[in-house]
C-alpha positions as CSV (number, residue, x, y, z in Angstrom):
1,M,-0.6,-31.4,6.2
2,P,-1.7,-28.9,3.5
3,L,0.4,-26.0,5.0
4,T,3.7,-26.3,6.7
5,Q,4.8,-24.2,9.7
6,A,6.9,-22.1,7.2
7,D,3.8,-21.5,5.1
8,I,1.8,-20.3,8.2
9,D,4.7,-18.1,9.3
10,A,4.8,-16.6,5.8
11,I,1.1,-15.9,5.8
12,L,1.2,-14.3,9.3
13,L,4.2,-12.1,8.2
14,T,2.3,-11.1,5.1
15,L,-0.8,-10.1,7.0
16,R,1.4,-8.1,9.5
17,L,3.2,-6.4,6.7
18,A,0.0,-5.5,4.8
19,S,-1.7,-4.2,8.0
20,L,1.2,-1.9,9.0
21,T,1.7,-0.8,5.4
22,T,-1.9,0.1,5.0
23,V,-1.9,2.3,8.1
24,V,1.3,4.1,6.9
25,L,-0.2,4.5,3.4
26,L,-3.3,6.1,4.8
27,L,-1.3,8.5,7.0
28,V,1.0,9.4,4.1
29,G,-1.4,9.2,1.3
30,T,-4.2,11.3,2.7
31,P,-2.4,14.7,2.8
32,I,-0.9,13.9,-0.6
33,A,-4.3,13.1,-2.1
34,W,-5.8,16.2,-0.5
35,W,-3.1,18.5,-1.9
36,L,-3.5,16.9,-5.4
37,A,-7.2,17.3,-5.2
38,R,-7.1,21.0,-4.1
39,T,-4.0,22.5,-5.6
40,E,-3.7,24.4,-8.9
41,S,0.1,24.4,-8.7
42,W,2.2,23.4,-11.7
43,L,3.8,20.8,-9.4
44,K,0.5,18.8,-9.4
45,R,1.2,16.9,-12.6
46,P,4.8,16.0,-11.8
47,L,3.9,14.8,-8.3
48,A,0.9,12.8,-9.6
49,A,3.2,11.2,-12.1
50,I,5.7,10.2,-9.4
51,V,3.0,8.8,-7.3
52,A,1.7,6.7,-10.2
53,L,5.1,5.4,-11.3
54,P,4.5,2.0,-9.6
55,L,1.6,1.4,-11.9
56,V,3.9,1.2,-14.9
57,L,7.4,0.4,-13.6
58,P,8.4,-3.2,-13.1
59,P,8.5,-4.1,-9.3
60,T,12.1,-5.1,-9.7
61,V,13.1,-1.6,-10.9
62,I,11.5,-0.1,-7.8
63,G,13.1,-2.7,-5.6
64,F,16.5,-2.3,-7.1
65,Y,16.6,1.5,-6.5
66,L,15.3,1.1,-3.0
67,L,17.9,-1.6,-2.4
68,V,20.7,0.7,-3.6
69,S,19.4,3.8,-1.7
70,M,18.9,1.8,1.6
71,G,22.1,-0.2,1.3
72,P,25.3,0.7,3.1
73,H,26.5,2.9,0.2
74,G,23.2,4.6,-0.4
75,A,22.1,8.0,0.9
76,V,19.3,6.5,3.1
77,G,21.5,3.7,4.3
78,Q,24.3,6.0,5.3
79,L,21.8,8.2,7.1
80,T,20.3,5.3,9.1
81,E,23.7,4.0,10.0
82,R,24.7,7.4,11.4
83,L,21.5,7.4,13.4
84,G,22.5,4.0,14.8
85,L,19.7,2.2,13.1
86,G,21.8,0.1,10.7
87,T,20.7,-0.5,7.1
88,L,17.1,-1.2,6.3
89,T,17.8,-3.8,3.6
90,F,16.8,-7.4,4.5
91,T,14.7,-6.2,7.4
92,F,11.0,-6.0,8.1
93,S,11.2,-2.2,8.3
94,G,12.7,-2.2,4.8
95,L,9.8,-4.3,3.6
96,V,7.4,-1.7,5.0
97,I,9.1,1.2,3.3
98,G,9.3,-0.7,0.0
99,S,5.6,-1.7,0.3
100,V,4.6,1.9,0.9
101,F,6.3,3.1,-2.3
102,Y,4.9,0.2,-4.3
103,S,1.3,0.5,-3.1
104,L,1.1,4.3,-2.9
105,P,-1.0,4.9,-6.0
106,F,-3.6,2.4,-4.9
107,V,-4.3,4.6,-1.9
108,V,-3.6,8.1,-3.2
109,Q,-5.7,7.8,-6.4
110,P,-9.0,6.6,-4.8
111,L,-8.6,9.3,-2.1
112,Q,-7.9,12.0,-4.6
113,N,-11.0,11.0,-6.6
114,A,-13.1,11.0,-3.4
115,F,-11.8,14.5,-2.4
116,E,-12.4,15.9,-5.9
117,A,-15.9,14.5,-6.0
118,I,-16.8,16.5,-2.8
119,G,-16.5,19.8,-4.7
120,R,-16.3,23.3,-3.1
121,A,-19.8,23.8,-2.0
122,P,-19.6,21.8,1.3
123,L,-16.3,23.4,2.2
124,E,-17.7,26.9,1.5
125,A,-20.7,26.1,3.6
126,A,-18.5,25.1,6.5
127,A,-16.5,28.2,6.1
128,T,-19.6,30.4,6.4
129,L,-20.3,28.6,9.7
130,R,-16.8,29.7,10.8
131,A,-15.4,26.1,10.8
132,G,-11.6,26.0,10.8
133,P,-9.6,24.0,8.3
134,W,-9.1,21.0,10.6
135,D,-12.7,21.1,11.8
136,T,-13.9,21.2,8.2
137,F,-11.7,18.3,7.2
138,F,-12.7,16.0,10.1
139,T,-16.4,16.8,10.2
140,V,-17.2,17.5,6.5
141,V,-14.5,16.0,4.3
142,L,-13.9,12.7,6.0
143,P,-17.5,11.6,6.2
144,L,-18.1,12.6,2.6
145,A,-15.0,10.8,1.4
146,R,-15.6,7.6,3.4
147,P,-16.2,5.4,0.3
148,G,-12.9,6.6,-1.0
149,F,-11.1,5.7,2.2
150,L,-12.8,2.2,2.2
151,T,-11.6,1.6,-1.4
152,A,-8.1,2.9,-0.6
153,T,-7.8,0.7,2.5
154,V,-8.9,-2.4,0.7
155,L,-6.8,-1.9,-2.4
156,G,-3.7,-0.9,-0.4
157,F,-4.0,-3.9,1.8
158,A,-4.7,-6.4,-1.0
159,H,-2.0,-5.0,-3.2
160,T,0.6,-5.3,-0.4
161,V,-0.5,-9.0,0.2
162,G,0.3,-9.8,-3.5
163,E,3.7,-8.2,-3.7
164,F,6.7,-10.2,-4.9
165,G,9.4,-8.4,-6.8
166,V,9.8,-5.4,-4.5
167,V,9.9,-7.5,-1.3
168,L,12.2,-10.1,-2.8
169,M,14.7,-7.4,-3.9
170,I,14.7,-5.5,-0.6
171,G,14.1,-8.2,1.9
172,G,15.5,-11.3,0.3
173,N,14.1,-14.6,1.5
174,I,14.7,-14.9,5.3
175,P,12.3,-17.3,7.0
176,G,10.3,-15.6,9.7
177,K,11.8,-12.2,9.0
178,T,11.2,-11.3,5.3
179,Q,9.8,-14.4,3.8
180,V,6.2,-13.4,2.8
181,A,3.6,-15.6,1.2
182,S,4.4,-14.7,-2.4
183,V,8.1,-15.5,-1.9
184,Q,7.2,-18.8,-0.2
185,I,5.2,-19.8,-3.3
186,Y,8.3,-19.1,-5.3
187,N,10.3,-21.3,-3.0
188,H,7.8,-24.2,-3.4
189,V,7.9,-23.9,-7.2
190,E,11.7,-23.8,-7.3
191,S,11.7,-27.0,-5.1
192,L,9.1,-28.6,-7.4
193,Q,6.7,-28.7,-4.5
194,Y,3.7,-27.9,-6.6
195,A,1.1,-29.2,-4.1
196,Q,2.3,-26.8,-1.5
197,A,2.5,-24.0,-4.0
198,H,-1.2,-24.8,-5.0
199,W,-2.3,-24.4,-1.4
200,L,-0.7,-21.0,-1.0
201,A,-1.5,-19.7,-4.5
202,G,-5.1,-20.9,-4.3
203,G,-5.5,-19.2,-0.9
204,M,-4.2,-15.9,-2.3
205,L,-6.5,-16.3,-5.4
206,V,-9.5,-16.8,-3.2
207,F,-8.5,-13.9,-0.9
208,S,-8.1,-11.6,-3.9
209,F,-11.5,-12.6,-5.3
210,V,-13.3,-12.1,-2.0
211,V,-11.7,-8.7,-1.5
212,L,-12.6,-7.4,-4.9
213,L,-16.1,-8.9,-4.7
214,A,-16.7,-7.2,-1.4
215,L,-15.4,-3.9,-2.8
216,Y,-17.6,-4.0,-5.9
217,S,-20.6,-5.1,-3.9
218,G,-20.1,-2.2,-1.5
219,R,-19.9,0.2,-4.4
220,S,-23.1,-1.1,-5.9
221,R,-24.9,-0.7,-2.6
222,Q,-23.6,2.9,-2.2
223,Q,-24.8,3.8,-5.8
224,A,-28.2,2.2,-5.1
225,W,-28.6,4.4,-1.9
226,R,-27.9,7.6,-3.9
């Protein structure tokens, strides 16, 4: 059998993690991207740098500090224990939080670029028609920024699927709970089970190629329509 039950469980857990993380990223990243696109505050550059940190930091560095902060002696860990939630390390919830931090720039930056490309003219036109801020955002901004949302969704999902260092640091390697596909590939390689590793790694390679091909094809069609 090409894939074991443990492999299938890891794939399903990965898809579940990527789906939930993408939803959270869109909810968190949209207001951040909108603020970065519209503000002239001196805080814009420091915040943009913080958001972009995962692009240059090793995943193990991010995972280490999240592990420390969410552990029993960390500020977040102590807070969650006081709330009766326990610590978030080595849990699926911890994986979601780590994934959100790690994939944040892949959602915020496409959205910010899309918001900046809209310009002020459509917003001013909506204001002259007495449209409120929320009405303007949902009826003007969102339709115009739809390509940016598509790009952010695809990149956020695909990047989360390919995580390794962050999820291993925060979640460990617990089958059915925190053992995602990338960690399962590592397990196969450690056990010298290269055939099993090929099946999983090859599947992720094909998935990544198809996602990027669909993304670039969609961009080409949008440019042709303009």
